[in-house]
C-alpha positions in Angstrom: 113.1 74.1 107.4 114.5 77.6 108.0 114.2 80.9 106.2 117.0 83.0 104.8 116.5 86.6 104.2 118.2 89.1 102.0 117.4 92.8 101.7 117.0 94.4 98.3 117.8 98.1 97.9 117.6 101.1 100.1 115.7 104.2 98.8 116.2 107.5 100.6 113.1 109.7 100.2 109.8 108.9 101.7 107.6 106.7 103.8 109.4 106.3 107.1 109.4 108.9 109.8 112.9 108.3 111.1 113.5 109.0 114.8 117.2 108.7 114.2 119.1 110.3 111.3 118.3 107.3 109.1 117.8 103.6 108.9 120.2 101.0 107.8 119.1 97.5 106.8 120.9 95.0 109.1 123.6 93.1 107.2 123.4 95.2 104.1 126.2 97.7 104.4 127.3 98.7 101.0 124.2 97.5 99.3 123.8 99.1 95.9 121.1 101.8 95.7 119.0 102.1 92.6 117.4 105.5 92.1 115.1 105.0 89.1 114.0 108.4 87.8 110.2 108.5 87.5 108.7 108.9 84.1 111.6 107.2 82.3 111.6 104.6 79.6 112.3 101.2 81.2 113.8 98.2 79.5 113.4 94.8 81.1 114.8 91.5 79.8 114.1 88.1 81.4 116.9 85.6 81.6 118.2 82.5 83.3 120.7 83.5 86.0 122.1 82.7 89.4 122.0 84.4 92.8 123.8 83.8 96.1 121.5 83.2 99.1 124.1 83.9 101.7 127.5 82.4 100.6 126.2 79.7 98.3 125.1 80.4 94.7 121.8 79.0 93.5 121.6 78.4 89.8 118.6 78.1 87.5 116.7 81.2 88.6 114.8 83.6 86.4 115.3 87.3 86.8 115.3 90.6 84.8 118.9 91.3 86.1 122.0 89.1 86.1 123.0 87.8 89.6 121.0 90.5 91.3 117.8 91.1 93.1 114.7 92.2 91.0 114.7 95.7 89.7 112.4 98.2 91.4 110.5 100.3 88.9 109.4 103.8 89.8 106.8 105.7 87.8 105.0 109.0 88.4 101.3 109.3 88.9 99.6 110.8 85.9 102.7 110.6 83.7 103.1 108.3 80.6 105.4 105.3 81.0 107.0 103.0 78.5 108.3 99.6 79.5 109.9 97.4 76.8 109.9 93.8 77.9 112.1 91.5 76.1 111.7 87.7 76.7 115.2 86.2 77.0 113.9 82.8 77.9 113.2 79.7 75.7 109.7 79.6 77.1 107.0 82.1 76.1 106.2 85.0 78.5 104.2 88.1 79.1 104.4 90.8 81.8 101.5 91.9 84.0 101.4 95.2 86.1 99.5 94.0 89.1 97.0 96.4 90.6 97.4 99.1 87.9 94.3 100.5 86.2 95.4 100.6 82.6 94.1 100.0 79.1 93.1 96.3 78.5 95.7 95.8 75.8 98.5 96.6 78.2 97.4 94.1 80.9 99.7 91.3 79.9 97.3 88.4 80.2 98.1 85.8 77.5 95.4 85.2 74.8 92.9 87.3 76.6 94.7 90.7 76.0 97.8 89.8 74.0 99.6 87.0 72.3 102.5 85.5 74.3 106.0 86.9 73.7 108.5 84.4 72.1 112.2 84.2 72.8 114.1 87.4 72.0 110.9 89.2 71.1 110.0 92.5 72.7 106.6 93.8 73.6 106.1 97.5 74.4 103.8 98.3 77.3 102.6 101.9 77.3 100.3 103.3 80.0 99.7 106.3 82.3 99.3 105.1 85.9 96.3 107.1 87.4 96.9 106.0 91.0 99.9 106.4 93.2 100.9 103.5 95.4 102.6 100.2 95.8 102.2 97.7 92.9 104.3 94.9 91.4 105.0 93.2 88.1 105.2 89.5 87.2 104.8 87.2 84.1 101.4 85.8 83.3 102.6 83.2 80.8 104.5 80.1 82.2 103.5 81.9 85.4 104.1 78.9 87.7 107.7 78.4 86.7 108.8 81.9 85.9 107.4 83.4 89.1 108.5 80.5 91.3 112.1 80.9 90.0 112.1 84.6 90.8 110.7 86.8 87.9 108.9 89.3 90.0 109.5 92.9 91.0 108.2 95.9 92.8 106.6 98.8 90.9 106.1 102.1 92.8 104.0 104.9 91.4 105.2 108.0 93.0 102.6 110.7 94.1 102.3 113.7 91.8 103.7 115.8 94.7 106.6 114.9 96.8 105.9 113.6 100.4 107.9 114.4 103.5 109.1 111.0 104.6 112.7 110.6 105.6 113.3 107.2 104.1 111.6 104.8 101.6 112.5 101.1 101.6 110.7 98.4 99.7 110.3 94.9 101.0 109.6 92.2 98.6 108.8 88.8 100.1 109.6 85.9 97.8 110.1 82.2 98.7 112.3 79.7 97.0 112.3 76.0 97.7 115.9 74.8 98.0 117.8 71.7 98.9 120.5 71.7 101.6 123.1 72.6 98.9 120.8 75.5 97.7 119.7 73.9 94.4 116.2 74.4 93.3 113.4 71.9 94.2 110.3 71.3 92.0 108.1 74.4 92.1 104.8 72.6 91.3 103.2 69.5 93.0 99.7 68.2 92.7 99.5 68.2 96.5 100.5 71.9 96.5 97.9 72.7 94.0 95.2 70.9 96.0 96.3 72.7 99.2 97.4 76.3 99.3 101.0 76.2 100.6 104.0 74.3 99.4 105.4 71.6 101.7 109.0 72.3 102.6 110.1 69.0 104.3 113.8 68.5 104.2 114.4 71.7 102.3 115.3 75.3 102.9 112.9 78.1 102.1 114.9 81.1 101.1 113.0 84.4 101.1 114.3 87.5 99.4 113.1 90.5 101.4 113.2 94.0 100.0 112.5 96.6 102.5 110.7 99.8 101.8 110.3 101.3 105.2 106.7 102.4 105.2 105.6 100.7 102.0 106.1 97.0 102.2 105.5 95.3 98.9 104.7 91.6 98.9 103.9 89.0 94.2 102.5 86.9 95.6 104.5 87.8 97.2 103.9 92.2 97.1 105.3 94.1 102.4 104.3 92.7 99.2 103.3 89.1 98.6 105.2 88.2 95.4 105.2 84.6 96.3 103.1 82.2 94.4 101.6 80.4 97.4 102.5 81.7 100.8 100.0 83.5 103.0 102.2 85.5 105.4 101.4 86.2 109.1 103.2 89.3 110.0 104.0 90.9 113.3 105.3 94.5 113.4 107.8 95.9 116.0 106.8 97.8 119.1 107.5 101.3 117.7 105.2 104.2 117.0 103.6 103.6 113.6 100.6 102.9 111.6 99.4 101.2 108.4 98.9 104.0 105.8 97.8 102.2 102.6 96.6 98.8 101.5 97.2 97.4 98.0 98.3 100.8 96.8 95.4 102.9 98.1 95.3 105.0 101.3 93.2 103.4 104.0 89.9 105.0 105.0 89.8 103.7 108.6 92.5 102.6 111.0 93.9 99.1 110.7 95.2 97.7 114.0 99.0 97.4 114.4 99.8 93.6 114.0 100.9 91.7 117.1 101.8 88.1 117.8 98.3 87.6 119.1 96.7 89.2 116.1 99.1 89.1 113.1 98.5 90.6 109.8 97.5 88.2 107.0 99.0 89.1 103.7 98.3 86.8 100.8 100.1 86.5 97.4 99.6 89.7 95.4 98.7 91.9 98.4 100.7 94.9 99.6 100.7 97.0 102.8 102.3 100.4 103.4 103.6 101.1 106.8 105.0 104.3 108.3 106.8 104.3 111.7 109.2 106.3 113.8 112.7 104.8 114.1 114.3 104.5 117.5 116.0 107.7 118.8 119.0 105.8 120.1 121.6 105.1 117.3 122.3 101.4 116.8 118.9 100.3 118.1 117.2 97.7 115.9 113.7 97.5 114.5 112.6 93.9 113.8 109.7 92.8 111.6 108.8 89.1 112.1 106.5 86.5 110.6 104.9 83.4 112.1 105.2 79.8 110.9 102.3 78.4 112.9 103.0 80.1 116.2 106.7 80.2 115.8 108.2 83.6 115.0 111.0 84.2 112.6 112.8 87.3 111.5 111.5 88.9 108.2 113.7 92.0 108.3 115.9 94.0 110.6 116.6 97.8 110.4 119.1 99.7 112.5 118.9 103.4 113.5 121.8 105.5 112.4 122.8 109.2 112.7 121.4 111.9 114.9 117.9 111.9 116.3 115.6 113.9 114.0 113.0 114.4 116.7 110.2 113.0 114.6 106.9 111.9 116.2 104.0 109.8 115.0 101.7 112.8 115.1 103.9 114.4 112.4 102.5 111.8 109.9 100.1 113.3 107.4 97.5 111.1 105.6 98.5 110.0 102.1 96.6 111.9 99.3 93.7 109.8 98.0 93.7 108.5 94.5 91.0 110.1 92.4 88.4 107.8 90.8 84.6 107.5 90.9 83.3 105.3 93.7 80.7 102.6 93.2 77.1 103.5 94.1 76.2 100.8 96.6 72.5 101.7 96.8 72.1 101.2 93.0 74.4 98.3 92.7 73.4 95.0 91.0 74.2 91.9 93.1 76.1 89.0 91.4 76.9 85.7 93.1 80.3 84.2 92.7 81.2 80.8 94.2 84.8 79.8 94.8 85.6 76.1 95.5 86.7 72.8 94.3 85.5 71.4 91.0 83.3 68.4 90.2 84.8 68.0 86.7 87.7 68.7 84.5 90.7 66.8 83.2 93.4 69.6 82.8 94.0 73.0 81.4 95.2 74.0 77.9 97.3 77.2 78.1 98.7 76.8 74.7 102.2 78.4 74.5 102.0 79.2 78.2 102.1 75.6 79.4 99.4 73.0 80.2 98.5 71.2 83.4 97.3 67.7 83.9 95.2 68.6 86.9 92.0 70.4 87.6 91.1 70.9 91.3 89.4 74.4 91.5 86.6 76.3 89.9 84.6 79.6 89.9 80.8 79.1 89.9 81.6 75.4 89.8 83.1 75.7 86.3 86.9 75.2 86.1 88.9 77.4 83.8 89.8 75.2 80.8 92.9 77.2 80.0 94.1 80.5 78.6 94.2 79.1 75.0 90.8 77.5 74.9 88.6 79.4 72.4 84.9 80.2 73.1 85.2 80.3 76.9 82.7 82.9 78.2 83.2 85.4 81.0 82.4 84.7 84.7 80.0 87.7 84.3 79.4 90.7 82.1 79.2 94.1 83.5 78.0 97.3 81.8 80.3 100.3 81.8 79.2 102.9 84.4 77.1 100.5 86.4 77.9 99.6 90.0 77.9 95.9 91.1 78.2 94.0 94.4 80.0 90.7 93.9 79.0 88.3 96.6 82.0 85.9 96.8 81.4 82.7 98.7 84.3 80.4 99.5 83.0 76.8 99.6 86.4 75.3 100.3 88.5 75.0 103.5 91.4 76.9 101.8 92.4 80.5 101.7 92.2 82.2 98.3 93.6 85.7 97.5 91.2 86.7 94.7 92.6 89.2 92.3 90.7 91.3 89.7 92.7 92.9 86.9 92.1 96.4 85.6 89.5 97.5 88.2 89.4 98.4 91.9 86.8 97.3 94.4 85.8 97.9 98.0 85.0 95.1 100.5 81.8 96.1 102.3 80.8 93.2 104.5 81.8 89.7 105.6 80.0 86.9 107.5 83.2 86.2 109.5 85.0 89.5 110.3 85.2 93.2 110.1 87.1 94.3 107.0 88.4 97.9 107.2 87.4 100.3 104.5 89.8 100.5 101.6 90.0 100.1 97.9 91.9 97.2 96.6 92.5 94.7 93.7 93.1 91.6 95.8 91.1 90.1 98.7 92.1 87.2 100.9 89.0 85.1 101.0 89.0 83.0 104.2 87.7 79.5 104.8 83.9 79.4 104.6 83.8 83.2 104.2 81.2 85.2 102.2 82.3 88.7 101.3 80.5 91.4 99.4 82.7 93.7 97.3 81.5 96.8 95.5 83.0 97.6 92.1 82.2 100.2 89.5 82.6 98.9 85.9 84.6 101.9 84.6 87.3 100.3 82.5 86.1 98.4 79.4 87.7 95.1 78.4 88.1 91.5 79.4 89.7 91.4 82.8 91.3 88.3 84.4 89.7 87.3 87.7 91.6 84.6 89.6 93.1 83.2 92.7 96.7 84.5 93.2 97.9 81.2 94.6 99.2 80.4 91.2 98.9 76.6 91.7 95.2 77.3 92.3 94.9 79.6 89.3 96.6 77.1 86.9 94.4 74.2 88.1 91.0 75.9 87.5 90.4 78.8 89.8 90.5 81.5 87.1 88.2 83.3 84.7 87.5 86.8 83.4 85.0 89.6 83.9 83.9 91.4 80.8 83.1 95.2 80.9 81.1 96.4 77.9 
């Protein structure tokens, strides 16, 4: 197995303090730049297409662009946005705006918030993003196939006021299981759903990397995890820098710079924003790496170009905080949530969004019966304006990135580790871990609550939280 990496698009504006006149992505000379004007009316159309990983074309992929990397959407904080999504596939689809606090009807979860979109139908998503930061978009109908085949993209909400970074480069990590001739391998296996990471024996794993020097966006994978299954272990280069935001929101306490001895764990759906100073000497490279076990591999390379701009790490100013009411921890109501394997269940009925013959996982020991099953109640009901502490207990030996739609929460304690202070929408729950998260029920509606390893979600580890 080996990994192939391709860089997406270079954006010139914010988020890297460049010690040289700029940064070039190694091997991407002449790469097309996409400057999406904030506040515009976007139009996306899903389609079957092809893409060349290196010199060989892979067919049978799903994208919103023909023979190209996923489009990066840029919105403006506090400004209305319109995104018309047309489904160009034979299968049904929806689109979800991961991490955005928006009206429930715009969330894109099939049956729970909208009816699936048929072929050549268009659904208009209209919302005003209240928070700046790094987010992403992906389908939530036929999720396993459409995401695995590439229908994911980065969504950046620009701050209301411009920031003084020298360069802004998104990085979107997305794995593809390919044979030696670069054809697509099956994206779902029962063993993969039982575990948490696909097996890649006798195959190549091609990862599309889209760098946003300072904000890494990894769907899963979202760096951003837009992948459906992979938990990345990331090591940052030995340059002056710091993590400035997590899952879109500015950090409230320092997060240690990841090293090979202590890499950064980034699960599907999570994002991390990084600011750093580029080398002063032109031509010097900055290399971000990942670990497969203890074996490092290159995630992305950047090369310093132009004259030294004399930047320093101390020049970096904190990101402006997003404005929302915080949960009252002292007055919070505690609710227990158990994540684990299931003692029952024969399969899931997702209606027009695909069914699965397997049930392996559950929340509170009740597996999700499927998106299209009527009469399924919420995991819990929260009252608007009330603060809650969700005590999440992982009773399995697997890692689970737990994602809550429509709301943000703050991890406050773990039985296994110190979790830095930040607000988020996705938490990587470790083996045997118990984590308390604080959430204010400030957005009414039925909000999906699930593991973002999609093979886990589609085999039972899903549900919803109701805010009334």
